[in-house]
SEGUZA-844228 format. One record per residue (C-alpha): residue number from 0; chain; x, y, z. Coordinates in nm, 2 decimals, always signed. Layout:
// residues N
REC seq mol     xx     yy     zz
REC NUM   A      X      Y      Z
...
//
This chain:
// residues 307
REC seq mol     xx     yy     zz
REC   0   A  +5.99  +3.74  -1.48
REC   1   A  +5.62  +3.77  -1.42
REC   2   A  +5.44  +4.08  -1.54
REC   3   A  +5.08  +4.18  -1.47
REC   4   A  +5.05  +4.35  -1.81
REC   5   A  +5.21  +4.24  -2.14
REC   6   A  +5.29  +4.61  -2.19
REC   7   A  +5.56  +4.57  -1.92
REC   8   A  +5.75  +4.33  -2.14
REC   9   A  +5.92  +4.62  -2.31
REC  10   A  +6.13  +4.70  -2.00
REC  11   A  +6.32  +4.39  -2.06
REC  12   A  +6.39  +4.48  -2.42
REC  13   A  +6.49  +4.85  -2.36
REC  14   A  +6.64  +4.87  -2.02
REC  15   A  +6.83  +4.54  -1.97
REC  16   A  +7.19  +4.53  -2.11
REC  17   A  +7.21  +4.33  -2.43
REC  18   A  +7.44  +4.07  -2.26
REC  19   A  +7.15  +3.98  -2.02
REC  20   A  +6.84  +4.01  -2.23
REC  21   A  +6.84  +3.65  -2.33
REC  22   A  +6.84  +3.55  -1.96
REC  23   A  +6.51  +3.72  -1.89
REC  24   A  +6.19  +3.59  -2.02
REC  25   A  +5.88  +3.80  -1.93
REC  26   A  +5.56  +3.60  -1.87
REC  27   A  +5.22  +3.75  -1.82
REC  28   A  +5.06  +3.65  -1.49
REC  29   A  +4.76  +3.77  -1.28
REC  30   A  +4.81  +3.62  -0.93
REC  31   A  +4.44  +3.67  -0.86
REC  32   A  +4.34  +3.44  -1.15
REC  33   A  +4.38  +3.06  -1.13
REC  34   A  +4.39  +3.02  -1.51
REC  35   A  +4.66  +3.29  -1.55
REC  36   A  +4.87  +3.13  -1.28
REC  37   A  +4.83  +2.78  -1.43
REC  38   A  +4.93  +2.92  -1.77
REC  39   A  +5.24  +3.07  -1.62
REC  40   A  +5.32  +2.74  -1.45
REC  41   A  +5.29  +2.56  -1.78
REC  42   A  +5.52  +2.81  -1.95
REC  43   A  +5.79  +2.77  -1.68
REC  44   A  +5.75  +2.39  -1.69
REC  45   A  +5.81  +2.40  -2.06
REC  46   A  +6.11  +2.62  -2.02
REC  47   A  +6.26  +2.37  -1.78
REC  48   A  +6.17  +2.06  -1.99
REC  49   A  +6.31  +2.21  -2.31
REC  50   A  +6.64  +2.32  -2.15
REC  51   A  +6.56  +2.68  -2.12
REC  52   A  +6.40  +2.74  -2.46
REC  53   A  +6.02  +2.79  -2.44
REC  54   A  +6.00  +2.74  -2.82
REC  55   A  +6.23  +2.44  -2.80
REC  56   A  +6.48  +2.59  -3.05
REC  57   A  +6.79  +2.56  -2.84
REC  58   A  +7.00  +2.26  -2.75
REC  59   A  +6.88  +2.08  -2.44
REC  60   A  +7.04  +2.20  -2.11
REC  61   A  +6.98  +2.11  -1.75
REC  62   A  +6.75  +2.37  -1.60
REC  63   A  +6.68  +2.43  -1.24
REC  64   A  +6.43  +2.66  -1.07
REC  65   A  +6.64  +2.79  -0.79
REC  66   A  +6.38  +3.03  -0.64
REC  67   A  +6.01  +3.11  -0.67
REC  68   A  +5.98  +3.48  -0.58
REC  69   A  +5.64  +3.61  -0.49
REC  70   A  +5.67  +3.98  -0.55
REC  71   A  +5.32  +4.09  -0.66
REC  72   A  +5.16  +4.34  -0.42
REC  73   A  +4.93  +4.63  -0.39
REC  74   A  +4.87  +4.90  -0.12
REC  75   A  +4.50  +4.97  -0.19
REC  76   A  +4.31  +5.26  -0.04
REC  77   A  +4.43  +5.46  +0.26
REC  78   A  +4.20  +5.57  +0.54
REC  79   A  +4.02  +5.47  +0.85
REC  80   A  +3.85  +5.13  +0.87
REC  81   A  +3.52  +5.31  +0.90
REC  82   A  +3.58  +5.45  +0.56
REC  83   A  +3.65  +5.13  +0.38
REC  84   A  +3.41  +4.90  +0.19
REC  85   A  +3.44  +4.53  +0.20
REC  86   A  +3.59  +4.54  -0.15
REC  87   A  +3.87  +4.75  +0.00
REC  88   A  +3.96  +4.46  +0.23
REC  89   A  +3.91  +4.19  -0.03
REC  90   A  +4.12  +4.33  -0.31
REC  91   A  +4.46  +4.37  -0.14
REC  92   A  +4.40  +4.03  +0.04
REC  93   A  +4.35  +3.86  -0.30
REC  94   A  +4.68  +4.00  -0.43
REC  95   A  +4.90  +4.01  -0.12
REC  96   A  +4.78  +3.69  +0.05
REC  97   A  +4.58  +3.46  -0.18
REC  98   A  +4.81  +3.55  -0.46
REC  99   A  +5.10  +3.41  -0.27
REC 100   A  +4.91  +3.09  -0.19
REC 101   A  +4.79  +3.05  -0.55
REC 102   A  +5.13  +3.09  -0.71
REC 103   A  +5.32  +2.88  -0.44
REC 104   A  +5.07  +2.59  -0.46
REC 105   A  +5.09  +2.60  -0.84
REC 106   A  +5.47  +2.58  -0.85
REC 107   A  +5.52  +2.33  -0.56
REC 108   A  +5.52  +2.03  -0.79
REC 109   A  +5.84  +2.16  -0.96
REC 110   A  +6.00  +2.25  -0.63
REC 111   A  +5.93  +1.91  -0.48
REC 112   A  +6.05  +1.72  -0.78
REC 113   A  +6.38  +1.91  -0.76
REC 114   A  +6.40  +1.84  -0.39
REC 115   A  +6.36  +1.47  -0.46
REC 116   A  +6.63  +1.48  -0.73
REC 117   A  +6.86  +1.67  -0.50
REC 118   A  +6.81  +1.42  -0.22
REC 119   A  +6.89  +1.13  -0.45
REC 120   A  +7.21  +1.30  -0.57
REC 121   A  +7.34  +1.43  -0.24
REC 122   A  +7.19  +1.21  +0.02
REC 123   A  +7.18  +1.53  +0.24
REC 124   A  +7.05  +1.44  +0.59
REC 125   A  +7.15  +1.77  +0.75
REC 126   A  +6.79  +1.89  +0.76
REC 127   A  +6.90  +2.25  +0.68
REC 128   A  +6.75  +2.26  +0.34
REC 129   A  +6.86  +2.24  -0.02
REC 130   A  +6.92  +2.50  -0.28
REC 131   A  +6.55  +2.56  -0.38
REC 132   A  +6.38  +2.85  -0.21
REC 133   A  +6.04  +3.02  -0.19
REC 134   A  +6.10  +3.39  -0.14
REC 135   A  +5.80  +3.60  -0.04
REC 136   A  +5.83  +3.98  -0.06
REC 137   A  +5.62  +4.09  +0.23
REC 138   A  +5.67  +4.41  +0.43
REC 139   A  +5.75  +4.54  +0.77
REC 140   A  +5.37  +4.58  +0.78
REC 141   A  +5.37  +4.21  +0.83
REC 142   A  +5.52  +4.27  +1.18
REC 143   A  +5.36  +4.59  +1.30
REC 144   A  +5.02  +4.74  +1.31
REC 145   A  +4.94  +5.10  +1.20
REC 146   A  +4.68  +5.37  +1.15
REC 147   A  +4.52  +5.43  +0.81
REC 148   A  +4.59  +5.10  +0.62
REC 149   A  +4.41  +4.81  +0.79
REC 150   A  +4.35  +4.61  +0.47
REC 151   A  +4.72  +4.63  +0.37
REC 152   A  +4.84  +4.55  +0.72
REC 153   A  +4.60  +4.26  +0.75
REC 154   A  +4.71  +4.11  +0.42
REC 155   A  +5.08  +4.14  +0.50
REC 156   A  +5.03  +3.98  +0.85
REC 157   A  +4.85  +3.70  +0.67
REC 158   A  +5.13  +3.66  +0.42
REC 159   A  +5.39  +3.65  +0.70
REC 160   A  +5.20  +3.39  +0.89
REC 161   A  +5.15  +3.18  +0.58
REC 162   A  +5.53  +3.20  +0.52
REC 163   A  +5.60  +3.08  +0.87
REC 164   A  +5.37  +2.78  +0.82
REC 165   A  +5.53  +2.70  +0.48
REC 166   A  +5.88  +2.72  +0.64
REC 167   A  +5.80  +2.45  +0.89
REC 168   A  +5.61  +2.23  +0.64
REC 169   A  +5.85  +2.25  +0.34
REC 170   A  +6.15  +2.18  +0.57
REC 171   A  +6.08  +1.81  +0.51
REC 172   A  +6.13  +1.87  +0.14
REC 173   A  +6.45  +2.07  +0.21
REC 174   A  +6.28  +2.38  +0.05
REC 175   A  +6.37  +2.70  +0.22
REC 176   A  +6.11  +2.97  +0.28
REC 177   A  +6.23  +3.33  +0.32
REC 178   A  +6.04  +3.65  +0.38
REC 179   A  +6.19  +3.98  +0.27
REC 180   A  +6.03  +4.26  +0.46
REC 181   A  +6.11  +4.61  +0.33
REC 182   A  +6.01  +4.94  +0.49
REC 183   A  +5.90  +5.22  +0.27
REC 184   A  +6.10  +5.23  -0.06
REC 185   A  +6.06  +5.45  -0.37
REC 186   A  +5.83  +5.22  -0.57
REC 187   A  +5.50  +5.28  -0.75
REC 188   A  +5.32  +5.11  -0.46
REC 189   A  +5.46  +5.35  -0.21
REC 190   A  +5.39  +5.65  -0.43
REC 191   A  +5.03  +5.54  -0.48
REC 192   A  +4.94  +5.59  -0.11
REC 193   A  +4.91  +5.97  -0.13
REC 194   A  +4.66  +5.95  -0.42
REC 195   A  +4.49  +5.66  -0.24
REC 196   A  +4.42  +5.88  +0.06
REC 197   A  +4.28  +6.16  -0.16
REC 198   A  +4.05  +5.92  -0.35
REC 199   A  +3.93  +5.77  -0.03
REC 200   A  +3.81  +6.10  +0.12
REC 201   A  +3.65  +6.22  -0.20
REC 202   A  +3.44  +5.91  -0.24
REC 203   A  +3.30  +5.92  +0.12
REC 204   A  +2.93  +5.99  +0.17
REC 205   A  +2.84  +6.35  +0.28
REC 206   A  +2.73  +6.20  +0.61
REC 207   A  +3.06  +6.03  +0.67
REC 208   A  +3.25  +6.35  +0.59
REC 209   A  +3.02  +6.54  +0.82
REC 210   A  +3.08  +6.30  +1.11
REC 211   A  +3.46  +6.32  +1.08
REC 212   A  +3.51  +6.67  +0.96
REC 213   A  +3.77  +6.82  +0.74
REC 214   A  +4.02  +6.88  +1.02
REC 215   A  +4.04  +6.51  +1.09
REC 216   A  +4.11  +6.43  +0.73
REC 217   A  +4.36  +6.71  +0.68
REC 218   A  +4.57  +6.60  +0.98
REC 219   A  +4.54  +6.24  +0.89
REC 220   A  +4.65  +6.31  +0.53
REC 221   A  +4.94  +6.53  +0.64
REC 222   A  +5.07  +6.28  +0.90
REC 223   A  +5.04  +5.98  +0.68
REC 224   A  +5.21  +6.13  +0.37
REC 225   A  +5.48  +6.29  +0.59
REC 226   A  +5.55  +5.95  +0.75
REC 227   A  +5.58  +5.78  +0.41
REC 228   A  +5.80  +6.06  +0.26
REC 229   A  +6.04  +6.07  +0.56
REC 230   A  +6.17  +5.72  +0.51
REC 231   A  +6.18  +5.66  +0.13
REC 232   A  +6.47  +5.43  +0.04
REC 233   A  +6.63  +5.33  -0.29
REC 234   A  +6.45  +5.01  -0.41
REC 235   A  +6.77  +4.87  -0.54
REC 236   A  +6.85  +4.77  -0.18
REC 237   A  +6.56  +4.54  -0.19
REC 238   A  +6.65  +4.38  -0.52
REC 239   A  +7.01  +4.33  -0.40
REC 240   A  +6.88  +4.16  -0.09
REC 241   A  +6.66  +3.93  -0.30
REC 242   A  +6.95  +3.84  -0.52
REC 243   A  +7.16  +3.76  -0.21
REC 244   A  +6.88  +3.53  -0.09
REC 245   A  +6.88  +3.34  -0.42
REC 246   A  +7.26  +3.31  -0.43
REC 247   A  +7.32  +3.23  -0.06
REC 248   A  +7.28  +2.86  +0.04
REC 249   A  +7.13  +2.94  +0.38
REC 250   A  +7.00  +3.29  +0.40
REC 251   A  +6.82  +3.42  +0.71
REC 252   A  +6.45  +3.31  +0.71
REC 253   A  +6.33  +3.66  +0.78
REC 254   A  +6.50  +3.97  +0.64
REC 255   A  +6.42  +4.33  +0.73
REC 256   A  +6.53  +4.58  +0.47
REC 257   A  +6.57  +4.96  +0.53
REC 258   A  +6.77  +5.12  +0.80
REC 259   A  +6.46  +5.25  +0.98
REC 260   A  +6.30  +4.91  +0.99
REC 261   A  +6.62  +4.72  +1.07
REC 262   A  +6.70  +4.92  +1.38
REC 263   A  +6.41  +5.13  +1.50
REC 264   A  +6.12  +4.89  +1.41
REC 265   A  +6.32  +4.59  +1.52
REC 266   A  +6.38  +4.76  +1.85
REC 267   A  +6.01  +4.85  +1.89
REC 268   A  +5.91  +4.49  +1.83
REC 269   A  +6.08  +4.41  +2.16
REC 270   A  +5.83  +4.64  +2.34
REC 271   A  +5.51  +4.51  +2.50
REC 272   A  +5.20  +4.57  +2.29
REC 273   A  +5.07  +4.86  +2.49
REC 274   A  +5.40  +5.05  +2.44
REC 275   A  +5.41  +4.97  +2.07
REC 276   A  +5.06  +5.12  +2.03
REC 277   A  +5.16  +5.42  +2.23
REC 278   A  +5.46  +5.49  +2.01
REC 279   A  +5.26  +5.44  +1.69
REC 280   A  +4.97  +5.66  +1.81
REC 281   A  +5.21  +5.94  +1.90
REC 282   A  +5.37  +5.92  +1.56
REC 283   A  +5.08  +5.92  +1.32
REC 284   A  +4.75  +5.95  +1.52
REC 285   A  +4.56  +6.27  +1.46
REC 286   A  +4.48  +6.50  +1.75
REC 287   A  +4.18  +6.66  +1.57
REC 288   A  +3.85  +6.54  +1.71
REC 289   A  +3.56  +6.41  +1.49
REC 290   A  +3.33  +6.70  +1.41
REC 291   A  +3.03  +6.51  +1.54
REC 292   A  +3.20  +6.47  +1.88
REC 293   A  +3.25  +6.84  +1.93
REC 294   A  +2.99  +6.99  +2.17
REC 295   A  +2.77  +7.23  +1.99
REC 296   A  +2.87  +7.13  +1.65
REC 297   A  +2.60  +7.20  +1.39
REC 298   A  +2.75  +6.99  +1.11
REC 299   A  +2.93  +7.27  +0.94
REC 300   A  +3.22  +7.13  +0.73
REC 301   A  +3.44  +7.31  +0.49
REC 302   A  +3.53  +7.18  +0.15
REC 303   A  +3.85  +6.98  +0.11
REC 304   A  +4.13  +7.11  -0.10
REC 305   A  +4.13  +6.78  -0.28
REC 306   A  +3.76  +6.80  -0.38
//
């Protein structure tokens, strides 16, 4: 299990039942750092080569990496594109997109070696794929566009497109590529969006705040946080879906998780683009006009309750 911080290792000592603790080995990994990813790859390679014991203290066993699961992700700041810096776009892209590339490319040698061994044993010519999988945790944001999170939406669209390309390319190696696309679930990432919106507004220049005005921000903040809070599902549903993907020989290549996404969003994806945009704008777009666009406005803005 990859952890960004070593402090997170404790959760596998305290929360996991004793009967399962020996089956979970936490490994520190920063998906934005090549050296960290390579170090993680070497640790896993050693685990496989030594029959499951990183310290080589156990009898040799046959080990198999059934799935590489790319789960690292971040939401980033929340606001209008006009409010973002270039760093706001680069940071989530580096985690949500380049991180998936970095980790997948690092572990492909293991996955391909296993595919070669499987082919030699089974002589499988079905073309449907073997038991090895790359499972990318993306988001319904990889399907749809929205208001107030362009860097996040862009990174998830990129990850979804990458996964599609990998799916075609790795088919020759009988390696399956699956994307799991949750809607909003009760995770630290989802909960961070509210604070992200507050921090975004507070850091804007006085001129930017003056141009937009407090009314625009207040309505944007209210609509965005209400939309997130309305559909907040139990994250266990996502982990159950991921486990199902690992255990099922031929899972669906694209899985949507969350009742709102599975039915409402899936239906909306059948709409033409103009109709999708109309529905989204009616759902979350603010009706308040920028202060600078109001005739006769003399740049009077009131203080935010978040300042």
